[in-house]
C-alpha positions in Angstrom: -0.1 0.4 0.0 1.1 3.5 -1.5 5.4 1.7 -1.7 5.8 4.4 -4.3 4.5 7.0 -2.5 7.2 9.1 -0.2 4.9 11.2 2.0 1.8 9.4 3.3 -0.8 10.5 5.8 -2.7 8.2 7.9 -6.2 9.5 9.7 -9.9 8.3 10.3 -12.2 9.9 8.5 -14.4 12.7 10.3 -17.7 12.9 10.6 -17.3 16.2 8.7 -16.2 14.6 5.7 -19.7 12.4 5.8 -22.8 13.3 3.6 -26.2 12.8 3.5 -25.7 9.5 1.6 -23.5 8.5 4.3 -20.4 8.1 2.9 -17.2 10.5 2.3 -18.2 13.5 -0.1 -16.1 13.8 -3.0 -15.0 17.2 -1.9 -13.4 15.8 1.0 -11.0 13.6 -1.4 -10.1 16.8 -2.8 -9.3 18.8 0.3 -7.2 15.6 1.4 -4.9 16.2 -1.5 -5.2 19.8 -0.9 -3.8 19.0 2.2 -1.1 16.8 1.1 0.1 19.1 -1.7 1.0 21.9 0.7 2.5 19.4 3.1 5.0 18.1 0.6 5.7 21.7 -0.4 6.5 22.8 3.3 8.6 19.6 3.3 10.8 19.8 -0.3 11.0 23.3 -0.9 11.1 24.0 2.8 8.7 27.0 1.9 5.7 28.9 2.9 2.8 27.9 0.1 1.5 31.1 0.0 5.5 32.7 -0.2 6.7 34.7 -3.2 7.4 31.4 -5.3 4.5 29.2 -5.0 2.5 27.1 -7.4 -0.7 27.4 -8.8 -3.0 24.9 -10.0 -4.0 24.3 -13.5 -6.1 20.7 -13.8 -7.3 18.3 -11.4 -8.9 14.7 -12.3 -9.9 12.3 -9.7 -11.6 8.8 -10.2 -13.2 7.7 -6.9 -12.9 3.7 -6.8 -14.7 3.0 -3.6 -16.5 4.3 -1.0 -15.1 5.5 2.2 -17.4 5.4 5.9 -17.2 7.5 8.9 -14.2 6.3 11.2 -12.4 4.4 8.6 -9.0 4.6 8.7 -7.3 5.9 5.4 -3.9 6.8 4.5 -3.2 9.1 1.6 0.1 9.3 -0.8 1.5 11.9 -2.6 4.2 12.2 -4.9 5.5 14.3 -7.8 5.1 12.3 -10.7 6.1 14.6 -13.6 8.3 18.0 -13.6 8.1 20.3 -17.1 9.9 23.4 -18.0 7.0 25.3 -15.9 4.5 23.0 -14.2 4.5 19.5 -12.5 1.7 16.9 -12.0 1.0 15.7 -8.4 0.0 11.7 -8.5 -2.1 11.0 -4.9 -4.1 7.8 -4.0 -5.9 7.2 -1.4 -6.7 3.8 0.3 -8.9 2.4 3.0 -6.2 1.1 5.5 -9.3 -0.4 7.5 -10.7 -2.5 4.2 -7.1 -2.6 2.3 -8.1 -1.2 -1.3 -7.4 1.6 -3.4 -10.4 4.1 -2.8 -9.5 6.3 -5.5 -6.9 8.4 -7.3 -6.0 11.4 -8.3 -3.4 14.1 -10.8 -3.3 17.9 -10.7 -1.6 19.7 -12.5 0.4 22.9 -11.0 2.6 25.9 -12.2 5.1 27.6 -10.8 3.8 31.3 -9.8 5.9 34.0 -9.0 3.0 36.1 -7.0 4.9 39.4 -6.4 5.5 39.7 -10.6 1.8 38.1 -11.1 3.6 35.4 -13.6 4.5 32.0 -14.5 7.9 30.8 -14.1 10.5 27.8 -14.6 10.3 25.7 -12.2 13.6 26.5 -10.3 16.2 23.9 -9.7 16.1 24.1 -6.5 12.6 22.4 -6.7 13.8 19.7 -9.2 17.1 18.8 -6.9 14.8 18.8 -3.6 12.1 16.8 -5.5 14.8 14.2 -6.7 16.3 13.8 -3.6 13.0 13.9 -1.0 11.6 11.1 -3.7 14.8 8.8 -3.5 14.4 9.0 0.2 12.5 6.9 3.2 9.1 7.4 3.2 7.4 9.9 5.6 4.3 9.5 7.4 2.1 12.0 9.4 -1.3 11.9 11.3 
């Protein structure tokens, strides 16, 4: 489970993420992915996601495979799968640790952005090096 993901977040599904259909609402998966992306940025780039140099989202794609329920133990994995000139892709997998199966998979394409000049920039070389080193290292888990 999530062996190819350098960053994993483990927690139980909170009541607030359950909808009237009595399973996790699709928006919660996106919120969990955004939390992972911010954590990844903080741990790898070692800077605030809302600093001068950051990223903006260009696309998002999620596939839902199974339902998740209240208090179910889950694990969310995050990695960067592609780095282009100005953009890069984050991949996500959301697993039920309780049921030991994938619940959802997703991808976001992010664009490196300078918030002072309000323009896109090339992905900094420091980011590329930090990402490569991080993804080779041991898996990190937080809760």
